[in-house]
N, C-alpha and C positions, 0 to 999 in steps of 0.2 A: 794581493790576489783575494784574500779573505774579505778585505774592505769592499772590493768591487763586487764580490758575490753578495754581500749584505745589501749593497745599494740596489742590485738587481732584484733581490727578494723584496725589498721595501717598495721599489717601483711596481713590482708585480702585485703586491698587496693593494697599493693605491689604485692600480688599474682594475683589479677585481672588484673593489668596493664601488668603483665608478660604473661598472658594467650594469648594475641594477637600474641605472638611469637610462640605459641604452634604448629601452622601448619608448617610442614617441607617443606619449599620452596626449600631447597637444593635438594629434590627429583625431583623438576621441573627444576633443573639447574638454579635456581635464588637465589639471596641473598638479604635479607632485609638490606638496608643501612640507613634507616631513618623511624621514626614513629612519627606521630602527632595525638593528640586527639582534636577533635572539637565537643564539646558537647558529644553526644552519638556515634559519628562516629569516626572511626579509619582510618587514611590515611597512607598507607605504600608506601614508595618509594623502588623499587626493581631494581636490576641490573642482567641481564642475563649473561651467560658465554662469551658473546661477548661485554660486557660492555655497552649494550643498556639499557637505563632507561625506566621504566614505573611505573605508580602508580595504587594502588588498594585501593578503599574506601569502607568500609563496616561497618555495625553496629553489625551484628551477625556473629561470626566467623564460626559457623556451615554452614551458608548459603554461606560464602566465600569459605570454604573448599570444598563444594559440586560443586563449579564452577571453582575451581582452574585449573583443566585440560583444561577447555574451555578458560580461560584467557590466558594460555600459548599457546594453539593452535592458537587462533586468534592473539596474539602478534606475533607469528612466521609468520603467514600469512601476517600481515601488514608490517613487516620488510622485507618481500621478494618482496614487490611491486616494480615494475620497473619504473612506471611513477610518482606515488605520493610519494614524500619524505616529512616526517613530523617532526615537532619539538618535539612533545610529544604525547603519547597515554595514556589515563586514563580509568580505568575500575571501574564502580560503581556497587556494588553488593547489591541486596535486595532479599528476599526469592523468588526463582523461576525466577529471572530476572537478566540479566547482561546488563548493559548499557555501551556503548563505546563512548568516545569523542576523536577524532583525530584532532589535530591542524596541518594542512598542512603547509609546508615551501616552497615547490616547486612543481609545476605542469605546465609543459610547453605545450603550444598549439599554433601552428603556430608561434613559436619563441617568444611567450609571456608567462610570468609566470602569471597564472590566479588565484592564490590563494587569491588575494584581493577580488575576486568575491564570496569567501566562507567565509563570515565574522564570522560565528558562528562555523566553523569547520564542520567536517563530523561526524554525530552521527549515531550510530547503536544500535540495541537491539537484545538480544538473549533471547527467552522465552523457558523455559524448557518444557512447555506443547506442544509447536509447534516444538521445536527442529530445528529452522531455524534462521539464522542471517539476520536481515533486516536493510537496511540503509534508513534513512529518514532525509534529511537536505535540506537547501535552498541555492540558489545562487542569486546574484544580477547582473542584466544585463539590461541596457537601462531603469533604474528606475523601473524594474519589480522584484518582489520577487518570484522566481521560485522554486517550490518544486521538489526535486529529490528523488524518493522513489522506493523501490523494494526489492526483496529477493536477498541477496548477493550470487553471483555465483563465480565470479572472478573479479579481478581488471579491466581487459579490458572491460568487459560488463558495469560496473558502470561508468568508465571513458568515454566510448563512449556515454552513455546517457547524462552525464554531458556536454560533448563537443557539442553534438547536441543542447541541451538546450541553451548553451552559444552562439552558432552561429545562432540559429533560435528560439529565445525565444517565439515569438507568435505562431509559428507552433508547438512547443513542448507543449505549454500550451493548444492549441486546441486539440492536440492528447491525452493529459492526463487529461484534466479537465472534470470531470463527468457531470457538468452542460452543458458544451459545447456539449459533445457527446449526452446528452439527447435531447438537442435542435435540433441537427442534425437528430436524429432519428425521432423526432416529425415532423420536416420539410419534411423528406422523406415520412412519413406516409401521410401527407397532400398532397404532390405532387402525391403520388400513388392514393389517393382518387380522386383527380381532374382528373387524367387520366382515372380512372374507370368511373367517371361521364361523361367524354367526349365520351368514347366508347359507353356507354349506350345511350347517346343522339344521336350519329351518326347512331345507329342501331335500334333505337326504333321509327319506323314510324307508323302513323295511316293510315287508308284507303285513306286519301287524300294526302298521302306522306308528311305529316308534321312531323318534328322531335319533340320528346317530351323527357323530363327528367322524372326520377322517383323521387318523393319527398324524401329527405334525411331521414325523419322520417320513411317512408315506408321501405327503405333499411335497416335502423337500426333494425326495427322490424323483418324483414326476417332473417337478420344476427344473431340476438339474438336467434331466434327459431332454426336456424341451429347449433349454438353453444351449445344450450341446448339439441339437439338431433343429436350428431355427427355421429351416426351409421345408421341413417335413409336413405332410398333411396329418390330419387327426387320425386317419386310418393307419398310416405308417407309424405314427407315434404310439398308437395302441399296440401294434405288433411288437414294437421295441420294448414296451413296458411288459408285455406278456413274456417276451423272450428273457427279460431280466428277472422274471418271476416276482414282480412287485405285487403285493397283496392289495388289490383294489378292484372293485367291481366296475363293469362297464358304465353303469349308472353314475357311480361316483367319479369316474374319469371324465364323463361328459359334463357333469356338474362343475368339476374343477376347471375344465377348459373354458366354461362360460364365465365363471367367477373371476378367474385369474387373467384370461386372455381374450374374453369377449368373443370366443369362437363357439358358434352354435352348431 
């Protein structure tokens, strides 16, 4: 009885190892030429009908089979590239996600092969929920680690972005760094506020022709009321300001409405 049980276990193991070949790659004009098992993962080496090799790594064959057409589609896209020539392309499958790793061999820019600036290769992901292929990798230039990311449209667009970053690393980082952009916006807001304060000062004269500022806290209070009542008229807003006993003259209020909201 034990011997029969062992035979069934052995046959089951053989059957399970053969299941990885169950997907019909021939229907995709590809042939499995090698298979390796690494823990729970299966790594297939395939060859297309033009003898180009690519690998597919997966754990669940059902997930792999659902993305097989995308694998072939993108493999064909990459092998049609005119500027990027690569050593190998690998596809890693997990449920709902396809990851791509491309190891470039040649990418010439100004008569220089710049692949050494792409130490970890070009990585991409395809998410079945978003149905978009996105690239996200880094290049090294002038001791800077520069992120190149975006939705893949075509080779030319991605390469143009890479070359710009390679030629102008600091300018590229300033353009794409959210923190830098946020600081630029904050600086612009501060500059705009200073200009507003200057305009108010130059046009806010008392009866002795002395220029006066409006205290920032007063301006903030008026702006807050305006934002809380966006549909109100100037007259209605002025009544609300008087009701809340904010210390501001009618002349200053009118000036503030002109400078901040272009309301005359």
